C-alpha positions as CSV (number, residue, x, y, z in Angstrom):
1,M,-0.1,166.0,10.9
2,N,2.3,164.4,8.4
3,T,3.0,166.9,5.4
4,R,3.7,166.4,1.8
5,N,4.8,169.2,-0.6
6,I,4.5,168.4,-4.4
7,A,4.2,170.4,-7.6
8,I,2.0,169.3,-10.7
9,I,3.7,169.8,-13.8
10,A,2.3,169.3,-17.5
11,H,2.3,170.9,-21.0
12,V,-0.4,173.5,-21.6
13,D,-4.0,171.9,-21.9
14,H,-2.8,168.3,-20.7
15,G,-5.5,168.5,-17.9
16,K,-3.5,169.8,-15.1
17,T,-5.9,172.2,-13.4
18,T,-9.0,169.8,-14.2
19,L,-6.9,167.0,-12.1
20,V,-6.4,169.2,-9.3
21,D,-10.2,170.0,-9.2
22,Q,-10.7,166.3,-8.9
23,L,-8.1,165.9,-6.1
24,L,-9.8,168.7,-4.2
25,K,-13.2,167.4,-4.6
26,Q,-12.4,163.7,-3.8
27,S,-10.3,164.7,-0.8
28,G,-13.1,165.8,1.4
29,T,-11.7,169.3,1.4
30,F,-14.9,171.0,0.4
31,R,-18.2,170.8,2.3
32,E,-20.9,168.8,0.2
33,N,-22.9,171.6,-0.1
34,E,-20.0,174.0,-1.1
35,N,-20.0,175.1,-4.8
36,V,-16.8,174.8,-6.5
37,A,-16.3,176.3,-9.9
38,E,-14.7,174.1,-12.7
39,R,-11.1,174.8,-13.1
40,A,-11.2,176.2,-9.5
41,M,-7.4,176.9,-9.4
42,D,-7.7,179.1,-12.5
43,S,-9.0,182.3,-10.7
44,N,-7.8,184.9,-12.9
45,D,-10.3,186.1,-15.6
46,I,-7.8,185.6,-18.6
47,E,-6.7,182.2,-17.0
48,R,-10.4,181.0,-17.2
49,E,-11.0,182.6,-20.9
50,R,-7.8,181.2,-22.4
51,G,-7.6,177.8,-20.5
52,I,-4.4,178.2,-19.1
53,T,-2.6,178.7,-16.0
54,I,-0.6,182.0,-15.7
55,L,0.2,182.3,-11.9
56,A,1.6,179.8,-9.7
57,K,-0.8,178.9,-6.7
58,P,-0.6,176.9,-3.5
59,T,-3.5,174.8,-2.4
60,S,-3.8,172.3,0.3
61,I,-5.7,168.9,0.8
62,K,-6.3,166.6,3.7
63,Y,-5.9,163.1,3.1
64,K,-6.2,160.5,6.0
65,D,-3.6,162.0,8.6
66,Y,-1.7,163.8,5.9
67,K,-1.7,167.4,4.7
68,I,-0.7,167.6,1.1
69,N,0.3,171.0,-0.2
70,I,0.0,171.1,-4.1
71,L,1.4,173.9,-6.3
72,D,-0.3,174.2,-9.6
73,T,2.3,175.5,-12.0
74,P,2.1,177.5,-15.3
75,G,2.7,175.1,-18.2
76,H,3.8,178.0,-20.7
77,A,7.5,178.6,-21.0
78,D,6.8,182.2,-20.6
79,F,6.1,181.7,-17.0
80,G,9.1,179.3,-16.7
81,G,10.8,181.6,-13.9
82,E,7.8,180.7,-11.5
83,V,8.3,177.0,-12.2
84,E,11.9,177.1,-11.4
85,R,11.4,178.7,-8.1
86,I,8.6,176.4,-7.3
87,M,10.8,173.4,-7.3
88,H,12.6,174.8,-4.3
89,M,9.3,174.5,-2.3
90,V,8.5,171.1,-2.9
91,D,10.0,167.5,-2.3
92,G,8.4,165.7,-5.4
93,V,6.5,166.4,-8.5
94,L,3.3,164.9,-10.5
95,L,4.2,164.8,-14.0
96,L,1.0,164.7,-16.1
97,V,1.2,163.8,-19.8
98,D,-1.8,163.5,-22.4
99,A,-2.3,159.8,-23.2
100,Y,-2.2,160.8,-27.1
101,E,0.0,163.7,-27.4
102,G,2.6,162.4,-25.1
103,V,5.9,164.5,-24.1
104,M,5.9,168.2,-25.4
105,P,8.5,170.9,-25.3
106,Q,7.2,172.7,-22.2
107,T,6.7,169.4,-20.5
108,K,10.5,169.0,-21.0
109,F,11.4,172.5,-19.6
110,V,9.5,172.0,-16.6
111,L,10.7,168.5,-16.0
112,K,14.1,169.6,-16.4
113,K,13.9,172.0,-13.5
114,A,12.3,169.3,-11.4
115,L,15.2,166.9,-11.9
116,E,17.9,169.5,-11.2
117,A,16.3,170.0,-7.9
118,G,16.6,166.4,-7.3
119,H,12.9,165.4,-7.4
120,K,11.3,162.0,-8.1
121,P,8.4,162.2,-10.4
122,I,5.1,160.3,-10.2
123,V,3.8,160.0,-13.9
124,I,0.1,160.4,-14.5
125,V,-1.0,159.5,-18.1
126,N,-4.2,161.6,-18.4
127,K,-7.1,161.3,-20.8
128,I,-6.8,157.5,-21.0
129,D,-10.3,157.4,-22.2
130,K,-9.5,158.9,-25.5
131,E,-9.9,156.8,-28.7
132,T,-6.5,157.6,-29.7
133,A,-4.8,157.0,-26.4
134,R,-1.5,155.2,-26.8
135,P,-0.3,154.9,-23.0
136,K,2.5,152.4,-23.8
137,E,4.3,154.7,-26.2
138,V,3.9,157.7,-24.0
139,I,5.5,156.0,-21.0
140,D,8.6,155.0,-23.4
141,E,8.5,158.7,-24.5
142,V,8.8,159.9,-20.8
143,L,11.4,157.4,-19.9
144,D,13.5,158.7,-23.1
145,L,12.9,162.2,-22.1
146,L,14.3,161.3,-18.5
147,I,17.3,159.5,-19.9
148,E,18.0,162.8,-22.1
149,L,17.7,164.8,-19.2
150,E,20.2,162.8,-17.2
151,A,17.8,161.5,-14.6
152,D,19.3,159.3,-12.0
153,E,18.5,155.6,-11.2
154,E,15.9,156.4,-8.6
155,Q,14.2,159.1,-10.8
156,L,14.0,156.7,-13.7
157,D,12.2,154.1,-11.4
158,F,8.8,156.1,-11.5
159,P,5.4,154.9,-10.6
160,V,2.5,155.5,-13.2
161,V,-1.1,156.3,-12.6
162,Y,-3.6,156.3,-15.6
163,T,-6.5,158.8,-15.2
164,S,-9.3,160.5,-16.8
165,A,-9.5,163.7,-14.9
166,I,-12.5,165.2,-16.6
167,N,-14.6,161.9,-15.4
168,G,-12.6,161.6,-12.1
169,T,-11.3,158.1,-12.6
170,S,-8.0,156.6,-12.1
171,S,-6.3,153.2,-11.8
172,L,-2.7,151.8,-11.7
173,S,-3.4,149.8,-15.1
174,D,-3.9,151.1,-18.4
175,D,-6.7,148.8,-19.0
176,L,-9.8,151.1,-19.3
177,S,-12.1,148.5,-17.5
178,T,-10.0,149.0,-14.4
179,Q,-10.7,152.7,-14.0
180,E,-12.5,153.5,-10.7
181,H,-14.3,156.7,-9.6
182,T,-11.7,157.5,-7.3
183,M,-8.1,159.5,-7.2
184,N,-7.0,157.2,-4.1
185,P,-4.2,155.6,-6.2
186,I,-2.8,159.1,-6.6
187,F,-3.1,160.1,-3.1
188,E,-1.4,156.8,-1.9
189,L,1.5,157.2,-4.3
190,I,2.0,160.8,-2.9
191,V,1.9,159.6,0.5
192,N,4.3,156.7,-0.1
193,E,6.7,157.9,-3.0
194,I,7.2,161.5,-2.0
195,P,9.6,162.2,1.0
196,E,8.6,164.3,4.0
197,P,10.0,167.8,4.1
198,T,13.7,167.6,5.5
199,G,13.6,170.7,7.8
200,N,13.4,170.5,11.6
201,K,11.1,172.8,13.6
202,D,13.5,172.8,16.4
203,N,16.4,174.4,14.6
204,D,16.7,178.3,14.1
205,L,14.4,179.8,11.7
206,Q,15.1,179.9,7.8
207,F,12.4,180.8,5.2
208,Q,13.1,181.7,1.6
209,P,10.1,183.4,-0.5
210,A,10.0,181.9,-3.9
211,L,6.9,183.8,-5.1
212,L,5.7,187.1,-4.4
213,D,2.1,188.6,-4.0
214,Y,1.0,192.2,-3.3
215,N,-1.5,193.8,-1.1
216,D,-2.4,197.4,-1.0
217,Y,-2.8,197.2,2.9
218,V,0.7,195.2,3.8
219,G,2.8,195.7,0.6
220,R,4.7,192.6,-0.7
221,I,3.7,189.3,0.6
222,G,6.6,186.6,0.4
223,I,5.4,182.9,-0.3
224,G,7.5,179.7,0.4
225,T,8.1,176.8,2.5
226,I,9.7,177.1,5.8
227,A,13.2,175.2,5.5
228,N,13.6,175.1,9.3
229,G,12.4,176.3,12.6
230,T,9.1,178.0,13.8
231,I,7.7,181.5,13.1
232,K,5.0,183.5,14.9
233,V,3.0,186.5,14.1
234,N,4.4,189.7,15.9
235,E,7.9,188.2,16.3
236,M,10.9,190.2,15.5
237,V,13.0,188.4,12.6
238,S,15.9,189.3,10.5
239,C,15.9,189.2,6.7
240,V,19.3,188.6,5.0
241,R,18.8,190.6,1.8
242,L,20.4,189.7,-1.7
243,D,23.4,192.2,-1.3
244,G,24.3,190.4,2.2
245,S,22.9,193.3,4.4
246,I,20.5,192.5,7.2
247,K,17.1,194.0,7.9
248,K,15.2,193.4,10.9
249,F,11.3,193.6,10.9
250,R,8.1,192.5,12.8
251,V,6.1,189.6,11.2
252,Q,2.7,191.5,10.7
253,K,0.6,188.6,9.4
254,L,1.2,184.9,8.4
255,F,-1.1,183.1,6.0
256,G,-1.6,179.5,5.5
257,Y,-3.6,177.6,2.7
258,F,-6.6,175.3,3.0
259,G,-8.4,174.0,-0.1
260,L,-8.8,177.2,-2.4
261,K,-8.5,179.7,0.8
262,R,-5.7,181.6,2.0
263,I,-6.2,181.7,5.9
264,E,-4.7,183.8,8.5
265,I,-2.8,181.6,11.0
266,E,-0.8,182.6,14.3
267,E,2.3,180.1,13.9
268,A,3.8,177.7,11.3
269,S,6.8,175.6,11.3
270,A,9.4,173.6,9.2
271,G,7.7,172.1,5.9
272,D,4.6,174.4,5.9
273,V,3.8,176.6,2.8
274,I,3.0,180.1,3.9
275,A,2.8,183.7,3.0
276,I,4.4,186.1,5.2
277,A,3.8,190.1,5.4
278,G,5.8,192.7,7.2
279,L,8.7,193.7,5.1
280,P,7.2,195.8,2.1
281,D,10.1,195.3,-0.2
282,I,10.8,191.6,0.5
283,E,12.6,190.1,-2.6
284,V,12.6,186.5,-4.0
285,G,15.5,184.4,-2.8
286,E,16.1,186.5,0.5
287,T,16.3,184.4,3.8
288,I,14.2,185.2,6.9
289,C,16.0,183.9,10.2
290,S,15.8,184.2,13.7
291,E,16.9,187.4,15.0
292,G,20.6,187.2,15.9
293,K,21.0,183.8,14.2
294,E,21.4,184.9,10.4
295,N,22.0,181.9,8.1
296,A,21.3,182.7,4.6
297,L,20.1,179.8,2.3
298,P,21.6,179.6,-1.3
299,K,20.1,182.3,-3.5
300,L,17.5,181.2,-6.1
301,R,18.4,181.9,-9.9
302,I,15.6,183.9,-11.7
303,D,15.5,183.4,-15.5
304,E,16.5,186.6,-17.2
305,P,13.9,188.4,-19.6
306,T,14.3,187.6,-23.3
307,L,11.9,190.0,-24.9
308,Q,11.3,193.8,-24.5
309,M,8.5,196.3,-25.7
310,T,8.1,200.0,-25.2
311,F,4.9,201.0,-23.3
312,G,4.0,204.6,-23.8
313,T,1.1,207.1,-23.3
314,N,-1.4,207.2,-26.3
315,S,-0.5,209.8,-28.7
316,S,-3.2,209.3,-31.2
317,P,-5.9,211.8,-32.1
318,F,-8.2,209.6,-30.4
319,V,-6.6,209.8,-27.0
320,G,-8.9,209.9,-24.1
321,K,-12.1,208.9,-26.0
322,E,-12.5,205.3,-24.8
323,G,-10.1,205.1,-21.6
324,K,-10.1,206.6,-18.2
325,I,-6.5,206.1,-17.4
326,V,-4.1,208.0,-19.8
327,T,-1.3,209.7,-18.0
328,A,2.3,208.7,-18.1
329,S,2.7,208.6,-14.3
330,K,-0.6,206.3,-13.8
331,I,1.0,203.9,-16.5
332,E,4.3,203.9,-14.6
333,E,2.4,203.3,-11.1
334,R,0.9,200.2,-12.8
335,L,3.8,198.8,-14.3
336,R,5.8,199.2,-10.9
337,K,3.1,197.7,-9.2
338,Q,3.0,194.6,-11.5
339,A,7.0,194.2,-11.1
340,E,6.5,194.2,-7.4
341,S,4.9,190.7,-7.6
342,D,6.4,189.4,-11.0
343,V,10.1,188.9,-10.4
344,S,10.3,188.0,-14.2
345,L,9.3,191.6,-15.3
346,K,11.7,194.5,-15.4
347,V,10.5,198.2,-15.9
348,E,12.8,201.0,-17.0
349,Q,12.1,204.8,-17.6
350,N,12.6,205.4,-21.5
351,D,11.8,209.0,-21.8
352,Q,9.1,211.3,-20.2
353,E,6.1,209.5,-21.9
354,S,7.3,205.7,-22.2
355,F,8.8,202.8,-20.6
356,I,10.8,199.8,-21.6
357,V,9.2,196.7,-20.2
358,S,11.3,193.4,-20.3
359,G,9.5,189.9,-19.8
360,R,9.7,186.3,-20.7
361,G,7.8,186.2,-24.1
362,E,5.1,187.7,-26.1
363,L,2.4,185.8,-24.0
364,H,3.8,187.1,-20.7
365,L,3.8,190.8,-22.0
366,S,0.4,190.5,-23.9
367,I,-1.4,189.4,-20.6
368,L,-0.1,192.5,-18.7
369,I,-1.2,194.7,-21.6
370,E,-4.8,192.7,-21.7
371,N,-5.0,193.2,-18.0
372,M,-4.3,196.9,-18.2
373,R,-6.7,197.4,-20.9
374,R,-9.5,195.9,-18.9
375,E,-8.7,198.3,-15.9
376,G,-9.3,201.3,-18.2
377,F,-6.0,202.1,-19.4
378,E,-5.1,203.4,-22.7
379,L,-1.6,203.1,-24.1
380,E,0.5,202.4,-27.2
381,V,3.0,199.6,-27.4
382,S,5.8,198.7,-29.8
383,K,6.8,195.6,-31.6
384,P,8.5,193.1,-29.2
385,K,12.3,192.9,-29.6
386,V,14.6,190.4,-28.5
387,I,17.2,191.2,-25.8
388,E,20.7,190.7,-27.0
389,K,23.7,189.8,-24.9
390,E,27.5,189.9,-25.4
391,V,29.1,186.6,-24.6
392,N,32.9,186.3,-24.7
393,G,32.9,189.5,-27.0
394,V,30.2,187.9,-29.5
395,I,26.9,189.4,-29.9
396,C,24.2,186.7,-29.0
397,E,20.5,186.3,-29.2
398,P,18.0,183.9,-27.6
399,Y,17.1,180.6,-29.5
400,E,14.1,178.4,-28.9
401,D,13.5,174.9,-29.3
402,V,10.4,174.4,-31.4
403,Q,8.3,171.4,-32.0
404,I,5.6,171.4,-34.7
405,E,3.0,168.9,-35.7
406,C,1.2,169.4,-38.7
407,P,-0.9,167.6,-41.4
408,E,1.4,165.7,-44.1
409,D,0.5,167.9,-47.1
410,T,1.4,171.2,-45.2
411,V,4.9,170.3,-44.1
412,G,6.5,171.6,-47.3
413,S,5.1,175.2,-46.7
414,V,6.2,175.0,-42.8
415,I,9.8,173.8,-43.8
416,E,10.1,176.7,-46.2
417,A,8.7,179.3,-43.8
418,L,10.9,178.3,-40.9
419,G,14.1,178.2,-43.2
420,K,13.3,182.0,-44.2
421,R,13.2,182.8,-40.4
422,G,16.7,181.1,-39.6
423,G,15.4,177.9,-38.4
424,T,17.6,174.8,-38.3
425,M,15.7,171.4,-38.5
426,E,17.0,168.9,-35.8
427,T,14.5,165.8,-36.2
428,M,11.6,164.9,-38.4
429,S,9.4,162.0,-37.7
430,N,6.1,160.6,-38.9
431,L,2.9,160.0,-36.6
432,P,-0.4,158.6,-38.1
433,G,-1.7,161.4,-40.3
434,I,0.8,163.8,-39.1
435,V,4.3,164.9,-39.2
436,R,6.4,166.1,-36.0
437,L,9.2,168.5,-36.8
438,N,11.9,169.7,-34.1
439,Y,13.7,172.9,-34.9
440,T,16.0,175.3,-33.4
441,V,15.0,179.0,-34.2
442,P,16.2,182.5,-33.0
443,S,13.4,183.8,-30.9
444,R,13.0,187.1,-33.3
445,G,12.2,184.5,-36.0
446,L,9.2,183.3,-34.1
447,I,7.7,186.9,-33.8
448,G,4.8,186.9,-36.2
449,F,5.0,183.2,-37.0
450,T,2.1,181.9,-35.2
451,T,-0.7,183.6,-37.6
452,D,1.2,182.5,-40.6
453,F,1.6,179.0,-39.3
454,M,-2.1,178.7,-38.5
455,T,-2.8,179.8,-42.2
456,M,-0.3,177.4,-43.7
457,T,-1.7,174.4,-41.7
458,K,-5.4,175.4,-42.1
459,G,-5.8,175.5,-38.2
460,F,-4.6,171.9,-37.8
461,G,-1.1,172.7,-37.0
462,I,0.1,172.5,-33.2
463,L,3.1,174.8,-32.4
464,N,5.2,174.7,-29.4
465,H,8.4,176.5,-28.3
466,T,10.5,176.9,-25.2
467,F,13.6,178.9,-24.6
468,K,16.9,177.1,-25.4
469,E,20.0,179.2,-24.9
470,Y,21.8,182.4,-26.2
471,L,23.8,181.6,-29.4
472,P,25.8,184.1,-31.8
473,K,23.3,186.4,-33.4
474,T,22.3,185.3,-37.2
475,Q,22.7,188.0,-39.8
476,A,19.6,186.8,-41.8
477,D,16.9,189.5,-41.7
478,V,14.3,187.6,-39.9
479,G,11.0,188.5,-38.1
480,E,10.0,191.4,-40.2
481,R,6.7,191.5,-42.0
482,K,7.1,191.0,-45.9
483,L,4.0,192.8,-47.0
484,G,3.3,196.6,-46.8
485,V,0.1,198.1,-45.2
486,L,-2.7,200.4,-46.4
487,V,-2.5,203.6,-44.3
488,S,-5.2,206.3,-43.8
489,M,-4.2,209.8,-45.2
490,E,-7.6,211.4,-43.9
491,N,-9.5,211.7,-40.5
492,G,-13.1,210.9,-40.5
493,K,-15.4,207.7,-40.9
494,A,-14.5,205.1,-43.3
495,T,-17.4,204.9,-46.0
496,A,-18.4,201.7,-47.9
497,Y,-17.8,203.5,-51.4
498,S,-13.9,204.1,-50.4
499,L,-13.5,200.5,-49.0
500,G,-15.2,198.9,-51.9
501,A,-12.8,200.9,-54.4
502,L,-9.7,199.6,-52.4
503,E,-10.7,196.2,-52.2
504,D,-8.3,195.0,-55.1
505,R,-5.2,196.8,-53.3
506,G,-5.3,194.5,-50.2
507,V,-7.5,193.1,-47.2
508,M,-8.9,195.7,-45.1
509,F,-8.9,195.8,-41.1
510,I,-11.8,198.2,-40.8
511,E,-15.6,198.2,-41.3
512,P,-17.4,201.0,-42.9
513,G,-18.6,203.6,-40.6
514,E,-15.4,203.1,-38.2
515,E,-13.6,206.4,-37.1
516,V,-10.1,206.6,-38.6
517,Y,-7.3,209.2,-38.4
518,E,-4.2,210.0,-40.5
519,G,-1.5,207.5,-40.2
520,M,-3.8,204.6,-38.9
521,I,-3.3,201.3,-40.6
522,V,-6.5,200.3,-42.1
523,G,-5.4,197.2,-44.2
524,E,-2.9,194.8,-45.5
525,A,-1.4,195.8,-48.9
526,N,-0.8,193.1,-51.6
527,K,2.6,194.4,-52.4
528,D,5.7,194.9,-50.3
529,A,5.4,198.8,-50.0
530,D,3.0,200.7,-47.8
531,L,0.2,202.6,-49.5
532,A,-1.6,205.8,-48.2
533,V,-5.2,205.8,-49.1
534,N,-8.4,207.6,-48.6
535,V,-11.0,205.6,-46.9
536,V,-13.2,208.5,-45.9
537,K,-14.3,209.7,-49.5
538,G,-17.9,209.5,-50.0
539,K,-19.5,209.1,-53.6
540,Q,-20.4,212.2,-55.5
541,L,-23.9,212.8,-55.7
542,T,-25.7,214.6,-58.4
543,N,-29.5,215.7,-58.8
544,T,-29.5,213.7,-62.2
545,R,-30.6,209.8,-61.7
546,S,-28.4,207.8,-63.9
547,A,-30.0,205.0,-66.2
548,G,-27.9,202.3,-64.7
549,K,-29.6,200.5,-61.6
550,D,-28.2,201.5,-58.1
551,H,-25.8,199.0,-56.7
552,T,-25.3,198.2,-53.2
553,V,-21.6,197.7,-52.2
554,V,-20.9,194.2,-51.1
555,L,-17.5,194.2,-49.4
556,K,-15.4,191.3,-48.6
557,K,-14.8,190.0,-44.9
558,T,-12.3,192.0,-42.9
559,K,-9.2,190.6,-41.2
560,A,-9.7,190.9,-37.4
561,L,-6.6,190.9,-35.3
562,S,-6.3,189.9,-31.6
563,L,-3.8,191.4,-29.3
564,E,-1.2,188.9,-29.9
565,A,-1.7,189.0,-33.5
566,A,-1.4,192.8,-33.6
567,L,1.9,192.6,-31.8
568,E,3.3,190.1,-34.1
569,Y,2.0,191.7,-37.1
570,I,3.5,195.3,-36.8
571,N,6.9,196.3,-37.9
572,N,9.6,198.5,-36.2
573,D,8.2,201.6,-37.5
574,E,4.6,201.0,-36.1
575,L,2.6,200.8,-32.9
576,V,-0.3,199.2,-31.5
577,E,-3.0,201.7,-29.8
578,V,-4.6,199.6,-26.9
579,T,-7.9,200.9,-25.5
580,P,-10.5,199.4,-23.3
581,L,-12.5,199.0,-26.5
582,N,-10.3,198.5,-29.5
583,Y,-6.9,197.7,-30.7
584,R,-5.6,200.0,-33.4
585,L,-2.6,199.7,-35.7
586,R,-0.8,203.0,-36.5
587,K,2.4,204.4,-37.8
588,K,4.9,206.0,-35.4
589,I,5.0,209.0,-37.7
590,L,1.3,209.9,-38.5
591,N,1.7,212.7,-40.9
592,T,1.9,211.2,-44.6
593,E,4.3,213.9,-46.0
594,E,6.8,213.6,-42.8
595,R,6.5,209.8,-43.1
596,K,7.4,209.7,-46.8
597,K,10.4,211.9,-46.3
598,Y,11.7,209.8,-43.3
599,D,11.1,206.5,-45.4
600,A,13.2,208.2,-48.4
601,K,16.0,209.1,-45.8
602,I,16.2,205.4,-44.5
603,R,16.4,204.1,-48.0
604,E,19.1,206.6,-48.7
605,S,21.1,205.5,-45.6
606,K,20.7,201.9,-46.6
607,K,22.0,202.4,-50.1
608,Q,25.1,204.1,-48.7
609,E,25.7,201.2,-46.3
610,V,25.6,198.7,-49.2
């Protein structure tokens, strides 16, 4: 059977996973009575809730006499490490763009990786049925982007399909009346435009894992495309390690892909996308070869982490009340297990009770925290911190390409806010009703910006960013919260009486009746200094009824924080306590008096520096 290996790339929310659903359904891969979930490729709970793809996943489709292996890639830059490695598994890409939004920063990021690997794109303009669709301008934007990314002549001569993935229709024309309920135009272009895998099954074996999976029974599983040769179950093979050493092992299991299923197979040959088990500590980029014929493929480059956080055991007075798993050894075991299958994640011991976890961005790390919380873990995490590097004797920090779309009347606030965060405007252009801004901003300047941005643009703004490069560190004080917080000075249950009396001091994060402890952050102050407050004090009752009418306390709405918002919100002297039931903000030093002494010492040292 002829084989085609392709990756499907797009910006977040342009309809990539929905399109794969339609390709699966219309290719006849499923039985007619088989129940297929919507967005079937997003198998992880968090992927389904957030509507984003986090894990790269292979699937396989039969079309006529062809087997088409499709890799659904993450659209978010935090998972760019996976995208880069996937490009070594495929021979072409489907580039999906929204018929209105057009080319976005993460599209650029992923497409750059594809062009560097020498792949020709097939461009799919999706959501063509939108009233605001502007397909001709979008194709021009794609062409401009390819020229900017230094595509060669063959890559610039790309075919285009116009689709509405949600309706399952497509055609080769941007005229809506030509849309038919079929995905055959896409299948035909894949078959005719994407080259066959170049490997030869009669040569010596070469297989390089580009992705990892983990299984409690067989350990690590390496996923990749066989470059040359044939491999069989129970065969003895050699693994050329990253340090050049050679390790021999027996192939325990081989897995292939059909539809959404991973199936056990006995044999696979050049061009097949497979998963291999047998070497419990297999690494991305190592080469599995025929025994005695070790010929390593070039190593794969893995993007370095740019952000780190400290994960520690919960040290609050509420430890163990809401979670089942609270010990440092269990947290370490879970983090090490995650690092087994996620090569972009690095875990180092910090002290007896905490670990430094480095990743590709806030989303990357917050999804790990969310998964641990759902599994019953209790932990406390610090504010995300960018990883600095020394380049030619100069301290450098990561910078990001930022693209913003916002209503015209909010542009002034956005420009002012980004200026304060060390941003440099690159371009500014007007689209109907909105303004598009392109900025270069230090990564730490974006920590905590999303929430402010949504408030500034009244929820109508769109913010996208992707890692650009390491540049000399800016001396500006960016990324710190400007306002102080209200910190509880007592343990107990919050009362409506106390909260009502404190309303003019700031915005509350807690409701009456909620348990609090000393050092817990209960609200945001309306001044730049922290304020210790008593939220558990009750009204003094007497046996004398006053002449005035009894009043019911009516409180303003509290400010609810999601996990990402909480991580962005805290300062360096604060932590987020994460349990299966709650997120709480707290000071690192819980005792009010000790905290005041520490703050006074810090202020004094700053004065002396000046």
